[in-house]
ZAMARGU-4260 file (C-alpha; in steps of 0.2 Angstrom, whole numbers, plus 5000, padded with zeros to 4 digits):
<rodrens>
0) 5000/5000/5000 | 5007/5017/4995 | 5006/5029/5010 | 5001/5047/5007 | 5013/5062/5009
5) 5010/5069/5027 | 5020/5086/5027 | 5022/5096/5011 | 5039/5104/5007 | 5050/5093/5018
10) 5064/5083/5010 | 5064/5064/5007 | 5082/5061/5003 | 5087/5056/5021 | 5100/5043/5016
15) 5108/5055/5004 | 5111/5067/5018 | 5114/5055/5033 | 5123/5039/5036 | 5110/5030/5047
20) 5118/5019/5060 | 5113/5008/5075 | 5096/5009/5084 | 5098/5017/5101 | 5080/5017/5106
25) 5063/5009/5102 | 5045/5012/5105 | 5028/5005/5099 | 5027/5017/5084 | 5045/5023/5082
30) 5063/5019/5082 | 5077/5031/5086 | 5093/5028/5077 | 5110/5036/5078 | 5116/5045/5062
35) 5130/5055/5055 | 5129/5070/5043 | 5139/5065/5028 | 5146/5082/5024 | 5149/5089/5041
40) 5152/5073/5051 | 5140/5079/5065 | 5131/5065/5075 | 5113/5066/5077 | 5098/5055/5083
45) 5084/5052/5071 | 5067/5047/5077 | 5059/5037/5063 | 5040/5036/5065 | 5030/5023/5056
50) 5017/5032/5045 | 5006/5017/5044 | 5003/5017/5062 | 4998/5036/5063 | 4988/5039/5048
55) 4974/5028/5055 | 4968/5042/5066 | 4965/5060/5058 | 4965/5068/5075 | 4982/5061/5080
60) 4989/5064/5063 | 4984/5083/5064 | 4991/5083/5082 | 5008/5076/5077 | 5011/5088/5062
65) 5006/5103/5074 | 5018/5096/5087 | 5032/5095/5074 | 5029/5113/5070 | 5030/5118/5088
70) 5046/5108/5091 | 5055/5116/5077 | 5052/5133/5086 | 5060/5127/5102 | 5078/5133/5104
75) 5084/5133/5122 | 5100/5127/5129 | 5091/5115/5141 | 5079/5107/5128 | 5084/5093/5116
80) 5082/5102/5099 | 5073/5096/5083 | 5085/5100/5069 | 5076/5095/5054 | 5061/5084/5047
85) 5062/5072/5032 | 5048/5061/5025 | 5051/5045/5016 | 5038/5033/5008 | 5034/5025/5025
90) 5042/5035/5039 | 5042/5053/5046 | 5060/5056/5051 | 5064/5068/5065 | 5082/5073/5066
95) 5086/5077/5084 | 5101/5084/5093 | 5110/5068/5100 | 5113/5068/5119 | 5126/5055/5125
100) 5126/5058/5144 | 5112/5047/5149 | 5098/5050/5162 | 5101/5063/5175 | 5098/5052/5190
105) 5110/5039/5184 | 5124/5053/5182 | 5120/5059/5200 | 5123/5041/5206 | 5139/5040/5197
110) 5146/5057/5204 | 5158/5057/5218 | 5149/5071/5226 | 5132/5079/5225 | 5126/5094/5235
115) 5111/5105/5238 | 5120/5118/5228 | 5122/5106/5213 | 5103/5102/5215 | 5099/5120/5214
120) 5109/5123/5198 | 5100/5108/5190 | 5083/5113/5195 | 5086/5131/5189 | 5090/5124/5171
125) 5074/5114/5172 | 5063/5128/5178 | 5071/5139/5164 | 5067/5126/5151 | 5049/5124/5156
130) 5046/5143/5158 | 5052/5145/5140 | 5040/5131/5134 | 5026/5138/5145 | 5029/5156/5138
135) 5026/5148/5120 | 5010/5140/5126 | 5017/5122/5126 | 5016/5110/5141 | 5027/5095/5142
140) 5015/5084/5152 | 5027/5070/5155 | 5041/5076/5165 | 5050/5062/5174 | 5068/5056/5177
145) 5069/5047/5161 | 5065/5063/5151 | 5079/5073/5160 | 5095/5069/5150 | 5113/5075/5151
150) 5121/5082/5135 | 5137/5073/5137 | 5147/5062/5150 | 5156/5077/5158 | 5152/5078/5176
155) 5146/5096/5174 | 5136/5093/5158 | 5121/5103/5155 | 5104/5094/5157 | 5091/5093/5143
160) 5073/5091/5144 | 5068/5078/5131 | 5053/5068/5123 | 5040/5081/5124 | 5023/5078/5116
165) 5026/5065/5102 | 5021/5049/5111 | 5007/5057/5119 | 4999/5065/5104 | 5001/5050/5093
170) 4993/5037/5105 | 4982/5041/5119 | 4983/5023/5125 | 5002/5024/5126 | 5001/5040/5135
175) 4991/5032/5149 | 5004/5018/5150 | 5017/5031/5151 | 5008/5039/5166 | 5007/5022/5174
180) 5025/5019/5171 | 5030/5033/5183 | 5014/5037/5192 | 5023/5046/5206 | 5026/5061/5195
185) 5008/5063/5189 | 4999/5079/5195 | 4982/5077/5205 | 4972/5085/5192 | 4978/5072/5179
190) 4971/5059/5190 | 4954/5068/5192 | 4951/5067/5173 | 4944/5085/5174 | 4956/5092/5161
195) 4973/5100/5165 | 4985/5113/5159 | 5004/5117/5160 | 5003/5118/5179 | 5005/5099/5178
200) 5023/5102/5174 | 5026/5112/5190 | 5020/5098/5200 | 5031/5085/5192 | 5046/5097/5194
205) 5042/5098/5213 | 5043/5079/5214 | 5059/5079/5204 | 5066/5092/5216 | 5061/5082/5231
210) 5069/5066/5224 | 5085/5075/5220 | 5087/5081/5238 | 5083/5065/5247 | 5083/5050/5234
215) 5065/5045/5235 | 5048/5052/5230 | 5036/5062/5241 | 5022/5050/5237 | 5024/5031/5236
220) 5014/5015/5238 | 5016/4998/5229 | 4998/4999/5224 | 4994/5012/5211 | 4976/5015/5216
225) 4982/5019/5234 | 4997/5030/5227 | 4984/5040/5216 | 4974/5043/5232 | 4989/5049/5241
230) 4994/5061/5227 | 4976/5068/5226 | 4977/5071/5245 | 4993/5080/5242 | 5000/5074/5259
235) 5018/5072/5261 | 5032/5077/5273 | 5051/5080/5275 | 5056/5065/5284 | 5071/5064/5296
240) 5086/5061/5294 | 5085/5064/5275 | 5079/5082/5276 | 5088/5087/5292 | 5102/5096/5283
245) 5091/5103/5268 | 5089/5122/5268 | 5072/5129/5273 | 5072/5138/5256 | 5072/5122/5247
250) 5058/5115/5258 | 5048/5131/5255 | 5050/5130/5236 | 5044/5112/5236 | 5029/5116/5247
255) 5024/5129/5234 | 5025/5117/5220 | 5017/5101/5227 | 5000/5111/5229 | 4984/5101/5224
260) 4975/5116/5218 | 4984/5120/5201 | 4979/5139/5202 | 4988/5141/5219 | 5004/5131/5212
265) 5019/5141/5208 | 5022/5145/5190 | 5039/5143/5182 | 5043/5161/5183 | 5038/5161/5202
270) 5050/5146/5205 | 5065/5154/5196 | 5062/5170/5207 | 5062/5160/5223 | 5075/5164/5237
275) 5082/5146/5235 | 5092/5151/5220 | 5099/5166/5229 | 5102/5158/5246 | 5119/5152/5252
280) 5116/5134/5252 | 5124/5119/5260 | 5138/5112/5251 | 5140/5095/5260 | 5137/5079/5250
285) 5120/5072/5249 | 5127/5054/5251 | 5110/5048/5258 | 5101/5054/5242 | 5114/5046/5231
290) 5113/5030/5240 | 5094/5029/5239 | 5094/5033/5220 | 5107/5019/5218 | 5095/5007/5227
295) 5081/5012/5215 | 5092/5009/5200 | 5099/4992/5206
</rodrens>
């Protein structure tokens, strides 16, 4: 069956321009391959989306094409960039910036030392990236540790927010599975099925910040149904000894992010302006947090 052209005006000569190499990731509708630009030698990642799987639903198709347009506009140091789009007979090919440093939490486990000062620098980058997206009217909607990547293997590598939008607009079912994959990061309003906006990202960043500082999530239960009730109640604490040495500013910022009412939750702009980023923060090693993160990884 011959598949229709989905995006007018995009090139189709992918293999003339890029030397496509090994698969580095795989999902239910796409593969991600490493590739090298034949002229410049620049390494990239190419997300190859199976057209046959997305043309079945006109709504999803419209959403993905709109999302690609948005992604091309996102140019921020802490966001994985979409560099170009190609369309072959059976694939939509998104040429992305290649990041090689792995997931943020894995890097923290491998670091010799990690302090609250380091955590603040990382969170500032993430708040800045999400503020940039929100200012453009885009919500990420799936912020979780797997989507915070390190640009390279350098200990001081910048972090990059990745994987925004595509899996969710293509397949609602896969979105629900993604949510269930890391349910601890889901905002209460997502679980209420009453509709939600960009505020969900701020809740997720609150959870990420909490985990960075202590190594475990604020909301936890083996049973997802119970966990969802706990999240919807918004009840959590700062247990001893893990938070004994954490600054009052950090706890205050978390308490303005993990707010059940999205209208009362801090925005990205409010988070960036918080005193935590100006305070003289503890520099001792958060070895307890690193140990807890390692336990979760093993």
